[in-house]
C-alpha positions, 0 to 999 in steps of 0.5 A: 478919818478926820481933817486933823488926822489927814493932816497929821498923816501928811506931815508924817508921810512927808518927813518920814522915809520908808522903813525908817524910824524917826524922832518927831516931837508933838511940838513939831507936828503942832508947829506944822498944823498951826496954819489950820489947827491949834492943837494941844499935845494931848490932841496930838497924842490921841491923833497919834493913837488913832492913826496907830489903830487904823494901821498907818503908823507904828509909834513909840513914845521916848522920853528925853531931857527936852521932853518926849518925842515920838519914834514913828515908823510908817506901815504900808498903808501910811506909805501909800497914803499920799498916792491914795489921796492923789488917786481919789482926787484924780478919780473925782475929777475924772468923774466930774469931767465924764458927767459934763461930757455925758450931759453936753452929749445928751443935750446935743442929741436932744437938740438934733432929735428936736430939729429932726422931728420938728418938721 
């Protein structure tokens, strides 16, 4: 999954409630992601198709006088995306802390063994 897809899915998760369909224009998504990326509507279309293929969302394109909108509905994987991202960050932080702890303990154990067998 690319960074653009992740940011788009985060935006959709924050703006779409569970089990409800929402109308979102591609311009809203472009504006929300404009702080990091400059996206065209064709790129947004490709990202939405990609997220749909990965079973994160269901969407239908609907036309109106003001352009077209996406009717977006989050699937179960899309609903759990933010939670899974938090879990990944938490697990990575715990892995780093555990590695630092084990490195410190092994260093102290080595120093202790040196002092014992030095005499």
